[in-house]
Steps between C-alpha positions, in 0.01 A plus 500: 500500500253651250228268372553399138272284285589385149313265268611294201324282246283501191129435456539162326853417615587231756391717793532819702755585766486758779792611716413688822796656676497697824247329727620451860579159645247319714191608306246218498369424152208292380503296179121510515493882510730528198301252294172657612601834351612327180158336480328835565691646203326243281151598618247714322219476248642562154822300527605292201598139435850527643360516852361150444850377421707673768455415868766727639706406804837633614792273583745664742853394409713717730498740793245313715549212743219325685260784420717793615716741305877477535578864418641427154341522154186291458440331164155389388409315181160478333481238226320566171294190435425626150871475412447140388292640211765760415823309554621532141399865466636611839788262571801684645724306260499453121252247361492310173146610416439803280330744740316775310551858612218730609483822293166648606532751789190576708389861553528584870762230571880510535538315169604768250704726729672191639621363166615849401688551828672160517555434130281190473316376193275271705232666713489195728838600643320801650147390572599200710671712766256790467205269566302541821585137577808658663276632777475150648865545602421841649213354702729229635751762615224726625365217715828502693477876541145455631620248759760749620241779522252269673760435771504877557121535511450618141245355256478572125178417312313602183158511336360592159304825470439513123490270199422657166217746548381343827602672824448377854351748751756752624658416837716814523791322663290414805532120500629299794689172484186310601322633190728284284382171648394280209624733224651205312164326497374755248575386140638848434636567853250783553356579845155598371264217400296698246808646337648151483206376295520798267877459455465132412236591243723775359781251448266249337353757260835642391664159475235394250594810301865386497599786728733514800396701806689721743405649835621623838612322815562658838771407750497547876785461748393491865728540804780714354698720736536871417824610340578232242669670206641851517455856378875567468558342157275420206646149490371433853147637468257219576238617252756494218625156596148360516392658172808368321446148630132493414547651154756228425216247494416401144201702364497742796452854365410715800552513877314717750579523872206560728244704311757536223384681189179611672707739714584709193145634481451588867576812703779460753260487795352180354826344386702453818466303824471716811714395797365426849646374826371312801673323788338174398573510125796736472508691170227394260292609203128466448536476120754323281494692174878478475490120505728482801794689345603863552828658392633170372446323834236273649269666753390196698158499334415214263690532174264506202603477135295452183637356177337541158553209261458531125343210307776249423638533145458139384157484336309205360416729207845651433558868429679629190877480499800464266704190417853599609662271239305626198380841632158412359169564680379204700310398810678487836609173656223286643595313818302317766380777729281618787216743446529664845789490747400777743412266792836322464685829454380602846693208649808604302449852634498362855835334432659816358369720781618248759849494346525881517369516857718213620797681347404817686488312831840344429649840414364667813532230764780269380562190711676173422229293673124549492502554878742790451260655249203459733691659787604795285145556378366481858760753620409739219129469572566578865717801414233663284210386716329315217273203546385268220147581384237242595 
């Protein structure tokens, strides 16, 4: 069965729901691991007041018994603690109170296009679902995908490489899993101590100027077998699937695999990864400029993807807009907001990448029980003579 993840819920509604369908039976899950990723999504210098209200945890309401999957759809619910302050404005049912409409769309947000598309007069009908609060549900579902991948020897992790004008030293896709030890201890989830200090200062300076700040995070997936995805159809190409998933994250505006956009300015001899073979290692590459994907398929090298995030569009000093009820010039809606979400977005990116990769393993190896999946993966590795990288 293909892996399918769907989320539901609004930013200030009663809560968020995630349905994960397609995981095999017998997979051991950890409540602690799910809630840990939800907590990691709330990390990062530059977060706003909402993170002091919400203490996200996922309640599993179906598909799991005594810590193991049953093979059916898994439902997870994340409550919105802030709903108690919004119950009249966001109640699913009619209320007696006169709830004022929002008529001030924000530049860079879904607000204006959404009311035009769906025929609303109230921007809140759009912004609540478009809000990045929805990513808490994605992280909950992604945590299950991570557990599945972990059972197959695959780890997905992220770090921040740029915030505003501050860039961390270039690592050129050469990191190992051990290099990520303690990444969450950095207030911006950056691996370089000096860059961390500079990034924190950048956020502080721009926040005082009523600005929001974007940046770049980088994802790694270690332990992937070669051959996930396919060259035979554009709908099966792994690079396309990954890019689509990562660009679906709110405020994501660019995705690069491996050396990404840097490859455009290089000669071919400096753009590709030469192939070698030894009895001990099998086929291998000494560089990873492709980011672990060639021809729409994984190569067995670490998968590397970078995501560029624009500054979020809710500003403490609003930009110019138009009142959709009067068509008169006005300032955009002012809502409680973060100034920088790049560190948290990296955790969301982990979830989305894990969902795509878990889906690729399900498509290729099938299996009703996790032991069937493991046996299929082991047989494939033996057939192609591939050994997991240390």
